[in-house]
Residue frames as qw, qx, qy, qz and C-alpha x, y, z in Angstrom:
[[0.312, 0.258, -0.713, 0.573, 14.80, 25.92, 4.51],
 [0.501, -0.556, -0.662, 0.034, 13.07, 24.89, 7.72],
 [0.110, -0.685, 0.167, -0.700, 12.24, 27.53, 10.35],
 [0.700, -0.504, 0.327, -0.385, 11.77, 24.96, 13.15],
 [0.139, -0.409, 0.901, -0.019, 13.71, 21.91, 14.25],
 [0.716, 0.080, -0.484, -0.496, 12.39, 18.74, 12.62],
 [0.482, -0.026, -0.835, 0.264, 13.00, 16.74, 15.81],
 [0.212, -0.374, -0.665, 0.611, 11.65, 18.94, 18.68],
 [0.090, 0.781, 0.532, 0.314, 9.77, 21.72, 16.81],
 [0.330, -0.696, -0.134, 0.624, 11.69, 24.57, 18.52],
 [0.432, 0.897, 0.065, 0.058, 11.89, 27.68, 16.31],
 [0.762, 0.213, -0.121, 0.600, 15.50, 28.14, 15.24],
 [0.032, 0.735, -0.102, 0.669, 15.30, 31.73, 16.58],
 [0.688, -0.651, 0.114, -0.299, 14.99, 30.22, 20.10],
 [0.945, -0.045, -0.053, 0.320, 18.15, 28.06, 19.67],
 [0.308, -0.881, 0.192, 0.304, 21.13, 29.90, 21.13],
 [0.466, -0.329, 0.630, 0.526, 23.45, 28.21, 18.61],
 [0.428, 0.463, -0.222, -0.744, 20.94, 28.69, 15.79],
 [0.848, 0.272, -0.329, -0.313, 21.32, 25.14, 14.35],
 [0.892, -0.293, 0.330, 0.101, 22.73, 21.71, 14.97],
 [0.088, 0.767, -0.557, -0.306, 26.05, 20.82, 13.40],
 [0.935, 0.287, -0.202, -0.051, 27.45, 18.19, 11.08],
 [0.881, -0.279, 0.030, 0.381, 30.69, 16.32, 11.80],
 [0.586, 0.301, 0.099, 0.746, 32.63, 18.84, 9.71],
 [0.190, -0.345, -0.307, 0.866, 31.14, 21.80, 11.67],
 [0.139, -0.229, -0.470, -0.841, 28.67, 22.89, 9.01],
 [0.422, 0.067, 0.449, -0.785, 25.25, 23.93, 10.28],
 [0.096, 0.277, 0.941, 0.168, 22.39, 21.49, 9.76],
 [0.247, -0.113, -0.191, -0.943, 19.27, 23.08, 8.27],
 [0.596, -0.325, -0.622, -0.390, 16.83, 20.55, 9.78],
 [0.717, -0.471, -0.485, 0.170, 17.80, 20.14, 13.43],
 [0.215, -0.919, 0.139, -0.301, 18.60, 22.43, 16.37],
 [0.285, 0.549, -0.683, 0.389, 21.67, 22.27, 18.60],
 [0.561, -0.314, 0.539, -0.544, 19.58, 20.78, 21.44],
 [0.923, 0.141, 0.237, -0.268, 18.79, 17.70, 19.26],
 [0.886, 0.392, 0.068, 0.238, 21.71, 17.32, 16.83],
 [0.180, -0.902, 0.372, 0.124, 25.43, 17.85, 17.21],
 [0.181, -0.550, 0.772, 0.262, 28.50, 16.65, 15.32],
 [0.435, 0.204, -0.716, -0.507, 26.35, 14.75, 12.83],
 [0.345, -0.193, -0.916, 0.068, 24.37, 12.74, 15.38],
 [0.488, -0.655, -0.296, -0.496, 21.22, 13.02, 17.47],
 [0.051, -0.477, 0.621, -0.619, 21.82, 13.75, 21.14],
 [0.609, -0.045, 0.629, -0.482, 18.94, 11.42, 22.07],
 [0.270, 0.280, -0.765, -0.514, 19.29, 8.76, 19.38],
 [0.131, -0.163, -0.978, 0.004, 16.98, 6.22, 21.00],
 [0.292, 0.274, 0.414, -0.818, 14.06, 8.58, 21.75],
 [0.191, 0.534, 0.778, 0.270, 10.62, 7.96, 20.32],
 [0.028, -0.534, -0.239, -0.810, 8.43, 10.89, 19.35],
 [0.587, -0.701, -0.349, -0.205, 6.54, 10.48, 22.64],
 [0.716, -0.402, -0.185, 0.541, 9.74, 10.53, 24.63],
 [0.343, 0.221, 0.110, 0.906, 10.82, 13.69, 22.79],
 [0.287, -0.682, -0.328, -0.587, 7.49, 15.31, 23.62],
 [0.709, -0.640, -0.280, 0.098, 7.91, 14.44, 27.30],
 [0.651, -0.120, -0.050, 0.748, 11.51, 15.68, 27.29],
 [0.142, 0.421, 0.199, 0.874, 10.48, 19.00, 25.71],
 [0.467, -0.725, -0.345, -0.370, 7.59, 19.46, 28.14],
 [0.736, -0.507, -0.219, 0.392, 10.01, 18.92, 31.06],
 [0.494, 0.035, 0.054, 0.867, 12.46, 21.47, 29.62],
 [0.095, -0.580, -0.291, -0.755, 9.68, 24.03, 29.04],
 [0.614, -0.696, -0.364, -0.079, 8.40, 23.48, 32.57],
 [0.677, -0.297, -0.150, 0.657, 11.90, 24.26, 33.90],
 [0.226, 0.187, 0.158, 0.943, 11.59, 27.61, 32.10],
 [0.168, 0.246, 0.451, -0.841, 8.31, 28.34, 33.79],
 [0.449, 0.023, -0.505, -0.737, 5.95, 27.25, 31.01],
 [0.681, -0.090, 0.476, -0.549, 2.82, 25.55, 32.40],
 [0.407, -0.077, 0.898, 0.148, 2.52, 21.82, 31.52],
 [0.538, 0.623, 0.533, -0.193, -0.69, 22.43, 29.48],
 [0.315, 0.874, -0.197, -0.313, 1.11, 24.96, 27.28],
 [0.224, -0.510, 0.797, 0.234, 4.05, 22.58, 26.97],
 [0.539, 0.249, 0.805, -0.002, 1.65, 19.96, 25.66],
 [0.486, 0.809, 0.238, -0.230, 0.20, 22.42, 23.15],
 [0.104, 0.833, -0.458, -0.293, 3.70, 23.42, 21.95],
 [0.191, -0.406, 0.879, 0.163, 4.80, 19.78, 21.49],
 [0.721, 0.256, 0.551, -0.334, 1.72, 18.10, 20.10],
 [0.680, 0.675, -0.136, -0.251, 3.02, 18.39, 16.52],
 [0.249, -0.635, 0.719, 0.134, 6.28, 16.58, 17.21],
 [0.680, 0.047, 0.731, 0.041, 5.12, 13.17, 15.86],
 [0.628, 0.719, 0.293, -0.052, 4.48, 14.82, 12.47],
 [0.029, -0.874, 0.393, 0.284, 8.02, 16.15, 12.09],
 [0.653, 0.555, -0.498, -0.136, 10.52, 14.69, 9.56],
 [0.018, 0.462, -0.850, 0.252, 12.59, 12.85, 12.16],
 [0.460, -0.019, 0.759, -0.461, 9.57, 10.87, 13.40],
 [0.761, 0.380, -0.109, -0.514, 7.96, 9.98, 10.08],
 [0.356, -0.315, 0.870, 0.133, 8.47, 6.32, 9.27]]
């Protein structure tokens, strides 16, 4: 089982809902609730770069310096959602 979201790289321990959900309400073991809900991505048209920028913006709102945000998100393109 994954310990981090395979879309945004957030540790599941930092997700208030713990996991995203499928249409039937079951928890999804690959994606967090910030990325995946009711069996669908919340940002379905994002590219990996757009997800990185989105995450950096969200981290900055929580007081994380932009440089650290970049460090935390640099692995996003290698996650399962973005592999093609």
